[in-house]
N, C-alpha and C positions, 0 to 999 in steps of 0.2 A: 363420594365415589366408592362404589363397591370394591372391596379389596382385591378380588380376583377377576373383575370384569375389565377387559382390555379397553382403554379409552381411545377407540378408533376415531371419534370425532375430533379429539384434540390432536392426534397425530396428523390427521388430514389438514388441520389448520397450520400445524408446524411446517409441513412439507410445502404448503402454499405461501408461507411467510406471513400469515395473517393472524397468528396466535397472539393473544394479549399476555401481559406479564403474569396475572393470576392464573390464567390457563396454562402457561408455560410451567409455572411452579407446580401446578397440579399434575401435569404430564410427567415431569421429571421426578416428582416424588413417587409416583406410581412405578416408574421404571426402576428407580433405586430400590424400592421395596420388593419388586417382583421381576428381577432380571431373568430368572430361569423361565418364568411364565411368558415373558416377552419373546424369548428366543424360540419358543415352541408354539406360539399362538398363530392359528390360521388366519385370524382377523388381521394381523399385521401384514401378511402376504397379500390379502385382498386390498387393503388400503393402499399399499405401495403400487400394486398393479393398476388400480383404478386411478390413482393420482398420476401415474406415468402415462396412462392412455389419455387422460384428460389434457395433459400438457403437450402430448405429442400426437400419436395416432393409434387407433385401436388395432391396426394391422401390424404394429411393431411391438413384439413382446419384450418384456423386461428380461435382460439376459439371465441365463441360469446362474444361480448362486448369488445374484446381485442383491436380493432381498436381505440375506444375512450380512452382507458387507455393508449395506446401507444401515442396517441396525447397529452394526459395530461402530459406524461413524456417529450415529446418534448417541450411542452409549458413551463414546468419548466425550461428547458434549455434556452428557449427564454427569460424568466424573468431574468435569470442571465447573458445572453449574453451581451457583451459590457463591462463587468467588468474586463475581463482578468483573472477571477478567476477559471472558470470551463470550461472544454472542454467536450462536450458530447461524450460518448463512443459509437462507432458504434453499433447499436441495435443488429444485428444478431451475433456479436462476444461474447455476454454475455452467460454464461453457462445455465442460466435459460431459455433462449429463445430456446435452443436446444431441449427443451421438451415442446411440444405444450401447454399442460395444464398450464405450469408455466407462460405463458404470462399473466395470470390473476393476478399474484403477483403485477403488476404495480398498481393495485387498492389500495395497501397499502400506497401510498403516502398520507401524512397527510393533505396537503393543496391543494385543487382542483386548477389546474392551471388557469382555466378560471376566478375563483374568484380573484386569485392573480393579474391577468392582468387588471381586471375591477374595483377592489376595490379602493376607494379613501382614505382609511385610510393610513395615513402617517407612514411609518416604521421608527423606531428610527435610527438616524445616527450612523455610526460606532464610537465606543469609540475612543477618540483622543490619548489614550495611545498607544505608539508604542513599542510593544514587538516583537523583531526580532526573526526570526527562528533560528534553530540550526546552528552550524559551526563545523569545524574540531577541536574538543577539546577532550582530553583524558589524563589520568594519567598512567604512567608506574611504577609499583612497582617491585623492584628488590628482589632477594633472601635475601639480608641483611636487608630488610625493607625500604631501601631508596625509596622515591617517587619522580618522575620527572614529572612536568607538561609540557606536550608536546606542548601546544599551545604557550609557551613562551621560548622554548628551541629548537635550531636548530643544524644541523650538526651531528657530531659524539658524541653521548651522553653516549655511553658505549664503552670502549676499554679494552678488556681482551686478554690474549694470545689465538690467533686463532679466535677471535670473535670481530666484529665491529658492533655496532648498530647505524644506522643513522636515523635521523628524519627530513624529508623535506616535506613541503607542504601537511600536513595531511596524511603522509604515513610513517610508521615505517618499517625499512628494516634490517633484520638480515643477515649478511654476514659472512660466516664461521661457526665454531662451537667450543665450549669449550671442553676441555678434561674432566673436571669435570662438570657433568650435574647440572644445577641450574634451578629453576622455576621462571618465570616472569609472571606478571599479567597485562594485558592492560584493563583499565576500562574507558568507556565513561560515562559522566554525562547526566542527562536530558538536552536536548538541545545540544548534541554533537554527533559526529560520527567520525569514524576513520578507516583507512586501515592499515593492517600489512602484511608483507611478512615474513613467518616463515622460520627457518633455512633450511627446505627441499624445499623451493620454493613455498609452498602453500600460496595462497593469501586469506586473510580474510577481509571482510568488517563488522564492528560493527555498529549497529544502536544505537540510543540513549538509555541510561540507560542499558548498556550491558557490559559484560566482557568476556575475554578469558584468561585462564591460560595454559601455555605451557612450555616445556623444552627448554633450550638453545641449546640442541643437541638431535636428535632423535636416541638413541642408543639401545632401546628395540626392540623386534620383531614387536611391534605395535607402530605407531606414535599416541600418545594419547594426546588430549587436553580437557579442560573443559570449557563450556560456560554457561552464563546466558543471559537472554534477547533475542536478535535477532542477527543473524549473517548469512552472505552469504559466501560460501566457493567455491574456485576454487582449488581443491586438485591436487598437483603434483603427477603424476602417478608413482607408485613404487609397482609392483606386489609382490615383496619379503617382503615388509613392509607395510601392510595395515594401513589405517588412521582411527582413531576412535574418535568420538566426544561424550563426556559424557555431557548430557543435564540436568543440574540442579539436577543430581542424580536420575532423573525420567525415563530416557531412554538413549540408546546409538544408534549412527548412525555409521555403519561400511562401509567403502568405499575403493576402490583402487585408482581411479582417476576420478573425476567427478565434476559437478557444482550443488550445491543445497543450499537451504535456510532453516534455522531453526528458527522458532518463538516460544520462550519459556517464554514469559513474564508471571509472576505469576498472574497478574490480568486479563488475558485472559482466556476464557472458555476452549480453546483447545491448546495443544502443537502441532505445525504443522511442518512437514518436507516436503519440496516441492522439487522434483527432476527436474532439467532442462536437465541434460545430464549425461550419464553413468549409474551406478547402485549402489544402496545403500540398506543396510538391516537396518531396524529400529527395535530395541528390546525394549520391555516394559514388565516388570515382566516376566511372563512365555510365552509370545506370541511374535511373530516377523512377519514382512512382508518385502518382497523384492520389491522395487519400480522400475518401468520402467520410462523413461523420460516422463514428463507430468503428473505424478501421485503424490499423496500426502498421507502421513500418519498422521492421526489426533488422538491424545491421549486425552481422557476426562475421566470423572468419570465412563463412561461406558466401558472404556478400549481402545484398539488400533483398529482403523478402517482404511481401505483403501479407499481413495477418488480417483475415476477413472479420473474425469475431473475437477480438480480445475482450478481456474482462475489464470494463471501464471502471467498475467500483474498486478493483485492485489497483489500477493505474492511478486513480485519484485519491486513494485512501489517505496518503500522507497529508494532502492538503485539507482533507476533511477530519483530521485528528485521530487517525488510527493506522495500524498495520493490518493489512488483509492478505491472506495467503490461500491458495487453492492447490493442494498437493505440492507444497514447497518443501525442499529438503532443509534440514536443520541449519546447514551453513548459510543458505540463502536467507532464512529467517533471522539468524544472528548477525549477518552482515548489515541488514537494515537497522536492527536494534542497536548495534555497536555505534553507528553514526549518530543516532539520536541520543544515546546515553553517554557518548564520548568514552567508550571503554575499548580495550583490546581483548579479543577473544582468543583463548589458548585452548587447544584440544589435546588432552592427554591421550596416550596410546590406549586403544580399546574403547574410547568414548563412543556413546551410542549415536546412531543416526536415525532420525524419524522423518516421516512425511506428514506435514501438518496442514490442516485446513481450518480456517477460523479467523477471528478478528481480535486484536489486542489493542486497547486504547493507549494512545501516546501520552495521556496525562497521568499515567501511573508511574510510580517510581520503579526502578529496575527489579527489585525483589518481587514486587507485586506482579509485574509483567511476566516474570518467569514462572509463576505458579502453575499456569496451564501446561507449560512444557514439562515441569516436574511431575505433574499428574500423568503424563504420558511416558514416564520412565527415564527422563533425562536428568542427570545429576550435575549440580553446579556448586561452585564456591566463588566468592568474590574476595579478591585480595587487592586493596587499593583501587586502581583503575583497570584491573584485569578481571575478566569474567572467564573462569576456568571450567571447562566441560570435562567431567570426570567419567571414568568407566562405570 
């Protein structure tokens, strides 16, 4: 590649999410070596305009000033590239880009990328403390009060007339059903996740710090379970026996057969139900909404609201092995990470706040996962099970 020739073809592929790993390395290498040339290059403006019009409409112009802000966002990715920590998310797939004026939101990034690339101030090295990410860990509580730690018990862990419960490789499987209905509760700790197949064949994935309570046989007219935290459901279809999820006593989700995710952590601003397939009804107090695939119901202090175009990748990122964020404030980012790494976050006075977009893999240890945030100017130290954010 010529040293001063702007790689317009590679940028076009990057924006479309079709760039290969070698091409990505070449693009990022050029941007690192030529930050000033990138900022003043007319070819950049043309590529952004052309890509924007291809994805949307030629009649809708890219908002004034958006090109520089998009470049800033790209350069943030450049700063983190090579760490293996962050994968830039294709620009035009983000919901905020679907609305032209929202492109201006990129200006909210707290640390100008050009300054990050040219500053000679040495960033602190990642803390040497290795705190591993979560694993398949959970506890099963039986009706008689007995508790079984699933990460240390394998095979047939419950055998009753008509029912066998097996635990293998992070998966709890109910086979058969008891004549007398009992209730079991599966609970994941901070830093744990687990999968369960209920007696009716419904599969449920529990995120960290979550629980599900369910019967050992679905004998009522409704298959009812109770959850806390976050869970993803693939409900076995049964039109004669609807499936109902009681969410923290705050809402219910009613389905026949479908795939959906419920995020109901008490420290989050909204209780969110995101539908991937099928149809569900979300009930909250005296209101309800029926979701279509690709929609989300959000419950907050203002009540129940329908979200027409949520980001499905972000909603399902935890199940797919990553954290994903789109203009999320630092505290939101660290709340999710704290559950997975089982740490307490402490903010010292004057600590920075940033707005972060990107993806962080959940199989990294905590110091590795923090590298991309450090590159954006956030300073940390780890003391035992505390993650301390410094000014």
